[in-house]
ChimeraX commands (.cxc) that place a marker at each C-alpha (Angstrom):
marker #1 position 113.24,249.72,129.14 radius 0.5
marker #1 position 112.26,246.07,129.35 radius 0.5
marker #1 position 114.38,243.30,127.90 radius 0.5
marker #1 position 114.34,239.50,128.02 radius 0.5
marker #1 position 117.29,237.76,129.73 radius 0.5
marker #1 position 117.88,234.05,129.23 radius 0.5
marker #1 position 120.03,232.04,131.63 radius 0.5
marker #1 position 122.21,229.64,129.63 radius 0.5
marker #1 position 123.60,227.83,132.71 radius 0.5
marker #1 position 121.17,224.86,132.50 radius 0.5
marker #1 position 122.02,221.82,130.41 radius 0.5
marker #1 position 120.56,221.77,126.85 radius 0.5
marker #1 position 117.87,219.26,127.84 radius 0.5
marker #1 position 116.69,221.55,130.62 radius 0.5
marker #1 position 116.82,224.60,128.33 radius 0.5
marker #1 position 114.61,222.73,125.87 radius 0.5
marker #1 position 112.22,221.63,128.61 radius 0.5
marker #1 position 111.94,225.28,129.69 radius 0.5
marker #1 position 110.70,226.37,126.25 radius 0.5
marker #1 position 107.05,227.34,126.19 radius 0.5
marker #1 position 104.87,224.81,124.39 radius 0.5
marker #1 position 104.22,226.86,121.24 radius 0.5
marker #1 position 107.90,227.75,120.95 radius 0.5
marker #1 position 108.96,224.12,121.34 radius 0.5
marker #1 position 106.35,223.02,118.77 radius 0.5
marker #1 position 107.63,225.62,116.29 radius 0.5
marker #1 position 111.19,224.40,116.88 radius 0.5
marker #1 position 110.11,220.78,116.34 radius 0.5
marker #1 position 108.45,221.83,113.07 radius 0.5
marker #1 position 111.61,223.66,111.95 radius 0.5
marker #1 position 113.77,220.64,112.83 radius 0.5
marker #1 position 111.51,218.35,110.79 radius 0.5
marker #1 position 112.34,220.27,107.57 radius 0.5
marker #1 position 115.53,222.11,108.48 radius 0.5
marker #1 position 117.47,224.60,106.44 radius 0.5
marker #1 position 121.25,224.22,106.36 radius 0.5
marker #1 position 122.77,226.42,109.06 radius 0.5
marker #1 position 126.09,228.16,108.57 radius 0.5
marker #1 position 127.97,230.06,111.26 radius 0.5
marker #1 position 130.74,232.58,110.73 radius 0.5
marker #1 position 131.20,236.25,110.09 radius 0.5
marker #1 position 133.58,236.91,107.24 radius 0.5
marker #1 position 133.29,240.33,105.63 radius 0.5
marker #1 position 131.17,238.92,102.77 radius 0.5
marker #1 position 128.84,237.19,105.27 radius 0.5
marker #1 position 128.37,240.48,107.11 radius 0.5
marker #1 position 127.63,242.29,103.84 radius 0.5
marker #1 position 124.99,239.69,102.88 radius 0.5
marker #1 position 123.47,239.86,106.36 radius 0.5
marker #1 position 123.25,243.66,106.23 radius 0.5
marker #1 position 121.71,243.63,102.73 radius 0.5
marker #1 position 119.11,241.06,103.83 radius 0.5
marker #1 position 118.37,242.99,107.01 radius 0.5
marker #1 position 117.90,246.29,105.15 radius 0.5
marker #1 position 115.62,244.63,102.58 radius 0.5
marker #1 position 113.56,243.02,105.36 radius 0.5
marker #1 position 113.39,246.30,107.28 radius 0.5
marker #1 position 112.03,248.09,104.21 radius 0.5
marker #1 position 109.55,245.31,103.38 radius 0.5
marker #1 position 108.26,244.92,106.95 radius 0.5
marker #1 position 108.43,248.68,107.67 radius 0.5
marker #1 position 110.19,248.54,111.03 radius 0.5
marker #1 position 112.85,250.82,112.43 radius 0.5
marker #1 position 116.33,249.71,113.29 radius 0.5
marker #1 position 119.99,250.61,113.12 radius 0.5
marker #1 position 121.55,251.76,109.87 radius 0.5
marker #1 position 123.59,249.41,107.75 radius 0.5
marker #1 position 126.65,251.52,108.55 radius 0.5
marker #1 position 126.18,251.01,112.27 radius 0.5
marker #1 position 125.72,247.26,111.84 radius 0.5
marker #1 position 128.90,247.13,109.73 radius 0.5
marker #1 position 130.82,249.13,112.37 radius 0.5
marker #1 position 129.65,246.79,115.13 radius 0.5
marker #1 position 130.68,243.68,113.20 radius 0.5
marker #1 position 134.10,245.22,112.69 radius 0.5
marker #1 position 134.49,246.41,116.30 radius 0.5
marker #1 position 133.28,243.16,117.86 radius 0.5
marker #1 position 135.19,241.11,115.23 radius 0.5
marker #1 position 135.88,237.76,116.91 radius 0.5
marker #1 position 132.94,238.26,119.26 radius 0.5
marker #1 position 130.34,238.35,116.47 radius 0.5
marker #1 position 128.25,235.22,116.04 radius 0.5
marker #1 position 126.37,235.23,112.75 radius 0.5
marker #1 position 124.19,232.25,111.93 radius 0.5
marker #1 position 122.61,231.98,108.51 radius 0.5
marker #1 position 120.00,229.54,107.23 radius 0.5
marker #1 position 120.76,228.60,103.63 radius 0.5
marker #1 position 118.45,227.03,101.06 radius 0.5
marker #1 position 119.80,226.11,97.61 radius 0.5
marker #1 position 122.73,228.51,98.11 radius 0.5
marker #1 position 120.55,231.47,99.14 radius 0.5
marker #1 position 120.56,232.94,102.63 radius 0.5
marker #1 position 116.90,232.79,103.69 radius 0.5
marker #1 position 117.22,233.84,107.33 radius 0.5
marker #1 position 119.99,235.08,109.61 radius 0.5
marker #1 position 120.67,236.26,113.15 radius 0.5
marker #1 position 123.53,238.34,114.53 radius 0.5
marker #1 position 124.72,238.03,118.13 radius 0.5
marker #1 position 127.35,240.15,119.88 radius 0.5
marker #1 position 129.39,238.53,122.67 radius 0.5
marker #1 position 130.62,240.60,125.60 radius 0.5
marker #1 position 132.32,238.71,128.37 radius 0.5
marker #1 position 130.12,235.88,129.62 radius 0.5
marker #1 position 127.02,237.47,128.10 radius 0.5
marker #1 position 125.79,238.03,124.59 radius 0.5
marker #1 position 123.12,240.15,122.92 radius 0.5
marker #1 position 120.72,238.94,120.24 radius 0.5
marker #1 position 121.23,242.04,118.11 radius 0.5
marker #1 position 119.44,241.62,114.78 radius 0.5
marker #1 position 117.59,238.97,112.85 radius 0.5
marker #1 position 115.66,238.66,109.62 radius 0.5
marker #1 position 113.94,235.95,107.62 radius 0.5
marker #1 position 112.16,235.57,104.31 radius 0.5
marker #1 position 108.40,234.97,104.18 radius 0.5
marker #1 position 108.43,231.26,103.37 radius 0.5
marker #1 position 111.02,230.52,106.00 radius 0.5
marker #1 position 109.14,232.63,108.54 radius 0.5
marker #1 position 106.31,230.13,108.04 radius 0.5
marker #1 position 108.79,227.26,108.47 radius 0.5
marker #1 position 110.06,228.77,111.76 radius 0.5
marker #1 position 113.65,229.29,110.58 radius 0.5
marker #1 position 114.17,231.91,113.31 radius 0.5
marker #1 position 113.39,229.30,115.96 radius 0.5
marker #1 position 115.94,226.91,114.45 radius 0.5
marker #1 position 118.63,229.59,114.20 radius 0.5
marker #1 position 118.07,230.83,117.74 radius 0.5
marker #1 position 118.10,227.33,119.19 radius 0.5
marker #1 position 121.36,226.60,117.34 radius 0.5
marker #1 position 122.81,229.88,118.62 radius 0.5
marker #1 position 122.01,228.97,122.23 radius 0.5
marker #1 position 124.15,225.85,121.91 radius 0.5
marker #1 position 126.99,227.66,120.15 radius 0.5
marker #1 position 127.02,230.53,122.65 radius 0.5
marker #1 position 126.75,228.21,125.64 radius 0.5
marker #1 position 129.63,226.12,124.25 radius 0.5
marker #1 position 131.73,229.29,123.92 radius 0.5
marker #1 position 131.28,230.11,127.61 radius 0.5
marker #1 position 128.37,232.54,127.32 radius 0.5
marker #1 position 126.14,232.22,130.37 radius 0.5
marker #1 position 123.53,234.93,129.75 radius 0.5
marker #1 position 121.75,236.00,126.59 radius 0.5
marker #1 position 120.04,239.38,126.33 radius 0.5
marker #1 position 117.27,238.81,123.78 radius 0.5
marker #1 position 116.70,242.54,123.43 radius 0.5
marker #1 position 114.02,245.04,124.17 radius 0.5
marker #1 position 110.34,244.26,124.31 radius 0.5
marker #1 position 107.76,246.76,123.17 radius 0.5
marker #1 position 103.99,246.68,123.67 radius 0.5
marker #1 position 103.65,247.69,120.01 radius 0.5
marker #1 position 105.19,244.34,119.00 radius 0.5
marker #1 position 103.55,241.73,121.23 radius 0.5
marker #1 position 104.41,238.86,118.87 radius 0.5
marker #1 position 108.11,239.63,119.17 radius 0.5
marker #1 position 107.84,239.75,122.97 radius 0.5
marker #1 position 106.07,236.35,122.97 radius 0.5
marker #1 position 108.82,234.96,120.72 radius 0.5
marker #1 position 111.54,236.11,123.13 radius 0.5
marker #1 position 109.75,235.03,126.30 radius 0.5
marker #1 position 108.88,231.71,124.67 radius 0.5
marker #1 position 112.49,230.66,125.20 radius 0.5
marker #1 position 111.88,230.69,128.94 radius 0.5
marker #1 position 113.55,234.08,129.35 radius 0.5
marker #1 position 112.77,236.47,132.19 radius 0.5
marker #1 position 111.48,239.96,131.49 radius 0.5
marker #1 position 113.78,242.49,133.17 radius 0.5
marker #1 position 112.85,246.16,133.45 radius 0.5
marker #1 position 115.64,248.65,134.01 radius 0.5
marker #1 position 115.14,251.88,135.84 radius 0.5
marker #1 position 114.92,254.91,133.57 radius 0.5
marker #1 position 117.69,257.41,133.13 radius 0.5
marker #1 position 117.04,261.08,133.75 radius 0.5
marker #1 position 119.33,263.98,133.01 radius 0.5
marker link #1:1,2 radius 0.2
marker link #1:2,3 radius 0.2
marker link #1:3,4 radius 0.2
marker link #1:4,5 radius 0.2
marker link #1:5,6 radius 0.2
marker link #1:6,7 radius 0.2
marker link #1:7,8 radius 0.2
marker link #1:8,9 radius 0.2
marker link #1:9,10 radius 0.2
marker link #1:10,11 radius 0.2
marker link #1:11,12 radius 0.2
marker link #1:12,13 radius 0.2
marker link #1:13,14 radius 0.2
marker link #1:14,15 radius 0.2
marker link #1:15,16 radius 0.2
marker link #1:16,17 radius 0.2
marker link #1:17,18 radius 0.2
marker link #1:18,19 radius 0.2
marker link #1:19,20 radius 0.2
marker link #1:20,21 radius 0.2
marker link #1:21,22 radius 0.2
marker link #1:22,23 radius 0.2
marker link #1:23,24 radius 0.2
marker link #1:24,25 radius 0.2
marker link #1:25,26 radius 0.2
marker link #1:26,27 radius 0.2
marker link #1:27,28 radius 0.2
marker link #1:28,29 radius 0.2
marker link #1:29,30 radius 0.2
marker link #1:30,31 radius 0.2
marker link #1:31,32 radius 0.2
marker link #1:32,33 radius 0.2
marker link #1:33,34 radius 0.2
marker link #1:34,35 radius 0.2
marker link #1:35,36 radius 0.2
marker link #1:36,37 radius 0.2
marker link #1:37,38 radius 0.2
marker link #1:38,39 radius 0.2
marker link #1:39,40 radius 0.2
marker link #1:40,41 radius 0.2
marker link #1:41,42 radius 0.2
marker link #1:42,43 radius 0.2
marker link #1:43,44 radius 0.2
marker link #1:44,45 radius 0.2
marker link #1:45,46 radius 0.2
marker link #1:46,47 radius 0.2
marker link #1:47,48 radius 0.2
marker link #1:48,49 radius 0.2
marker link #1:49,50 radius 0.2
marker link #1:50,51 radius 0.2
marker link #1:51,52 radius 0.2
marker link #1:52,53 radius 0.2
marker link #1:53,54 radius 0.2
marker link #1:54,55 radius 0.2
marker link #1:55,56 radius 0.2
marker link #1:56,57 radius 0.2
marker link #1:57,58 radius 0.2
marker link #1:58,59 radius 0.2
marker link #1:59,60 radius 0.2
marker link #1:60,61 radius 0.2
marker link #1:61,62 radius 0.2
marker link #1:62,63 radius 0.2
marker link #1:63,64 radius 0.2
marker link #1:64,65 radius 0.2
marker link #1:65,66 radius 0.2
marker link #1:66,67 radius 0.2
marker link #1:67,68 radius 0.2
marker link #1:68,69 radius 0.2
marker link #1:69,70 radius 0.2
marker link #1:70,71 radius 0.2
marker link #1:71,72 radius 0.2
marker link #1:72,73 radius 0.2
marker link #1:73,74 radius 0.2
marker link #1:74,75 radius 0.2
marker link #1:75,76 radius 0.2
marker link #1:76,77 radius 0.2
marker link #1:77,78 radius 0.2
marker link #1:78,79 radius 0.2
marker link #1:79,80 radius 0.2
marker link #1:80,81 radius 0.2
marker link #1:81,82 radius 0.2
marker link #1:82,83 radius 0.2
marker link #1:83,84 radius 0.2
marker link #1:84,85 radius 0.2
marker link #1:85,86 radius 0.2
marker link #1:86,87 radius 0.2
marker link #1:87,88 radius 0.2
marker link #1:88,89 radius 0.2
marker link #1:89,90 radius 0.2
marker link #1:90,91 radius 0.2
marker link #1:91,92 radius 0.2
marker link #1:92,93 radius 0.2
marker link #1:93,94 radius 0.2
marker link #1:94,95 radius 0.2
marker link #1:95,96 radius 0.2
marker link #1:96,97 radius 0.2
marker link #1:97,98 radius 0.2
marker link #1:98,99 radius 0.2
marker link #1:99,100 radius 0.2
marker link #1:100,101 radius 0.2
marker link #1:101,102 radius 0.2
marker link #1:102,103 radius 0.2
marker link #1:103,104 radius 0.2
marker link #1:104,105 radius 0.2
marker link #1:105,106 radius 0.2
marker link #1:106,107 radius 0.2
marker link #1:107,108 radius 0.2
marker link #1:108,109 radius 0.2
marker link #1:109,110 radius 0.2
marker link #1:110,111 radius 0.2
marker link #1:111,112 radius 0.2
marker link #1:112,113 radius 0.2
marker link #1:113,114 radius 0.2
marker link #1:114,115 radius 0.2
marker link #1:115,116 radius 0.2
marker link #1:116,117 radius 0.2
marker link #1:117,118 radius 0.2
marker link #1:118,119 radius 0.2
marker link #1:119,120 radius 0.2
marker link #1:120,121 radius 0.2
marker link #1:121,122 radius 0.2
marker link #1:122,123 radius 0.2
marker link #1:123,124 radius 0.2
marker link #1:124,125 radius 0.2
marker link #1:125,126 radius 0.2
marker link #1:126,127 radius 0.2
marker link #1:127,128 radius 0.2
marker link #1:128,129 radius 0.2
marker link #1:129,130 radius 0.2
marker link #1:130,131 radius 0.2
marker link #1:131,132 radius 0.2
marker link #1:132,133 radius 0.2
marker link #1:133,134 radius 0.2
marker link #1:134,135 radius 0.2
marker link #1:135,136 radius 0.2
marker link #1:136,137 radius 0.2
marker link #1:137,138 radius 0.2
marker link #1:138,139 radius 0.2
marker link #1:139,140 radius 0.2
marker link #1:140,141 radius 0.2
marker link #1:141,142 radius 0.2
marker link #1:142,143 radius 0.2
marker link #1:143,144 radius 0.2
marker link #1:144,145 radius 0.2
marker link #1:145,146 radius 0.2
marker link #1:146,147 radius 0.2
marker link #1:147,148 radius 0.2
marker link #1:148,149 radius 0.2
marker link #1:149,150 radius 0.2
marker link #1:150,151 radius 0.2
marker link #1:151,152 radius 0.2
marker link #1:152,153 radius 0.2
marker link #1:153,154 radius 0.2
marker link #1:154,155 radius 0.2
marker link #1:155,156 radius 0.2
marker link #1:156,157 radius 0.2
marker link #1:157,158 radius 0.2
marker link #1:158,159 radius 0.2
marker link #1:159,160 radius 0.2
marker link #1:160,161 radius 0.2
marker link #1:161,162 radius 0.2
marker link #1:162,163 radius 0.2
marker link #1:163,164 radius 0.2
marker link #1:164,165 radius 0.2
marker link #1:165,166 radius 0.2
marker link #1:166,167 radius 0.2
marker link #1:167,168 radius 0.2
marker link #1:168,169 radius 0.2
marker link #1:169,170 radius 0.2
marker link #1:170,171 radius 0.2
marker link #1:171,172 radius 0.2
view
């Protein structure tokens, strides 16, 4: 299993300087025409996130956790859930869910609509999340697994300046 770990110890200016060029350019583009970002995870926010995620999963035909599991995690993690939503004219057009655990956090799920994918909303949300998590005392962000079948997703994660970390396998 290979994941991408990002060290959040550096100052924001250094974190930004460590972004790969294409990632930084996409962030600059997103900041030029930004969506309104909203953070918080009330029950209604979680429900909207899960509905958007399930719709995106069906449309993009990728596998992922069930809506029930996502709901259970948001309830179990409660105050340690960071949900950031991009809103356009009252509609949630992209969102990312992070789970905090101690001084680390995991980038658990994310989705975006087609137009806002083109406008790099995911870059804007993730950059905002880095600042929020860092400000809350999080020092390490696990960006999640990387798979050779999804090279674009791996480039997105590594574009933040993260390190690829491969864990030893487990055998029973």
